[in-house]
Phi, psi and omega in degrees: 000329175295318180295324179294324184292315182298320184283337189252346190295330184272336188248323185226158178296134186289313186292318172299318176301315182294322177304308186291324178295322176288326181289322175292321176299328182295310182290331172297316178300321180296323181298310185302323182285316183301319186265006175054054189298341179296323185285336177249012177237301188285349179291344181258002184272132174251173180295343173302313181282320180296322179294320178295325179291315180295321180295317178300317176299323179297309178300324173297318170303314182292328175290323175293326179296314181294327178292323179295319179291326174297323181287319180302320171302321182279329190262336190250168174287169186293323182288325178286332174297311178302322181293322184299323183290314176303318180295322182291303187293323174296316177300324180292311190292320185291319175298320182291320180297312182291334176297346179259013184299334182297337184268008183276000185312133009266014180291127182066166179288159182300315185290332173295311180297322181291320184289325177294322175294314181291328182250029180308308184293323178297314179297321180295318181296320181295318178306307185281349166289320183274334180313307191292354180257015185251127173058216183295346182291337182294340182276345180287141165288152186212157187245121181244166182298141177272127180232161177272146185263000183207158184275070180206164182300142178291331180284128181291350182271356179239136178252348179234166184272338182282134176283138183274068185287343184286346181279350184287143181296157186294322181302312181286338176296312179294330181290336182288347177302326188294299178302328175296321174294323174298313177300319180298320173304305179307310191287321184293315184291316179308308181292315182296313180301309179303311182296327175295312182299325180279351178233025180291174184294333177309327180272351170053051174288146179257327179289144181294153173281154181232062184302317182295316183290326177299320181292321177301312178303310178306316179296323181295308175302325175299311178297323177295320174304311184296318174302322182271001180074034181246148172303144182303129186259090182261075188284110184261008185300309179302338183249016177283152176304326179300329176286312176303315174302317183292340183262002184290136174211166181256141176211162187269138183230136180276135175226148182260119181237161178245123184233118179053040181077001176253134178269140180210160177266135169233159180246135171228158179269115177240162177250134177207168180272158168285122179262098184211174182246355186294314180301318178295322180293321178295319175302308180300316180295317181293328177292313175301328181293312190279348174266004181247149179288146009267003186285345172303332177296323177297311182298326181291347176283347184287120172297143174301333176294326178293318176299326175300313181294325175296325176294321183293324181289318174300321178296316178296318183294324182293337183268332196263356181281128177278136173218159189217139170267352185245334185280127182240171180294329180272349182223093179271003176278348182282159187286152174246127176294133178274143178293160184301327180298317181291319178298330172294314176303322177297329173302328186264353184270148181288152182307320181299336182264357184275144176305156181285138180276162170293156185299330178287342174271119186287319185204170180280353184300311177301315178298319180298318181288332171298315179289319176300322180298316179294318183296315183298309177305314182300316178300322184290316177297323180297315183295332176298317181299342184265003181250186176283349176274011183304325178301344178272359189293329171300326179295324181292325179295318181293325179295334177301334179297304172298330180298318184288322186278336187256309189272323195285335178296341179275346186252336177235151177286156180301327178295322179294311187293327176290331178285326195250341184231171179183170179295144185282332183221032169197162184291157175090187180223162180302324179291326173299317179301317180297320182292323178292326179288326176297315174301320179296322185285328179296315180299320181293317177297322190280338183285138181300142180288146176300139182294141172260170184307321185292334187269349182288143180296145181282000000 
């Protein structure tokens, strides 16, 4: 939206142009849903691209946190700024600490540990909202979230909430298709990757996915935001890996095994998510509640340093969640892909401390170069987002898909790629598929050709 504002502020009204951009994005979302674009686009995406996208989001979260602290440095006294740093780092650390509460056994009851773990961020935020009002800290100046005190548009130039997008000239209406297309690419890939990560085999979901309906809903909310003059709200909290992790639980599952020709039932403990809609509805309801008067006043008590700490916590969590395309609840023997955060730590670790590699992967050198390549590409894309070319960064994310499938197989062995990468939303790796095709061609070559009339015996 900032890029649209820079392009449109001097020549055309920003809000009508933004509204048409989001309206165009809406019907593009509908087209993607009608033709079920998920099946013929995301099937070619591997964890190479999704990890880069997750790392990019994490870097952006940390960058936003730094920007909040920079504003605090400009607006507050030196003592208040130092406390802002303490508040930001403290919010992040306490949230990370509480998120591990499920492993505190035998301390506290199981449900207490579960509550501390699932609401770690909320508890940490509440603590540091109240902290500035205690003792001598109450005398410090502080920067809090700006909220509206009445139910009316914040701009004095508008008396109604609806943007008069119909007044825009026809030429600029068609020109808005271009930013609408860029927004569609960003939202589609953002939503698809997030939904894929949250429904991978690690979470053992049973209900079928609804990617097409999700895209329809996302397109509708995007258009509504444009008509109301709001930035497009691509809220991924209900579909974030952090949410799926909080819904994980252990349950016993019956399996039928055969021993010495006899079949018998066995019970094993597996982990899967609670598949329900209540937590999603509660999240959405809480958001609606606190953006409405008079609860906006409560939201306005939040220091911006706490928001910076929340950004850092979300950035850390999105990197540290383990996910796998191959490992299922029923088969724990298959390999689990390490998150890029842990592989970055492996770059800094001595060889003697590194975990053992599969026999087919000769050394960590190829794994380290693969990880370094991901980090360098992510940094380059992040730098692009800080320039005037920022609107094209979704296109750069899409370009990573053919790069992985065509170029990287020339730089890394299939054993290394098979160990460290895989399809994002289906089992196996691109290298497995190529081996299957090669085996099929070999069988066709080895099989005898059918006899022709001339070859038949007389």
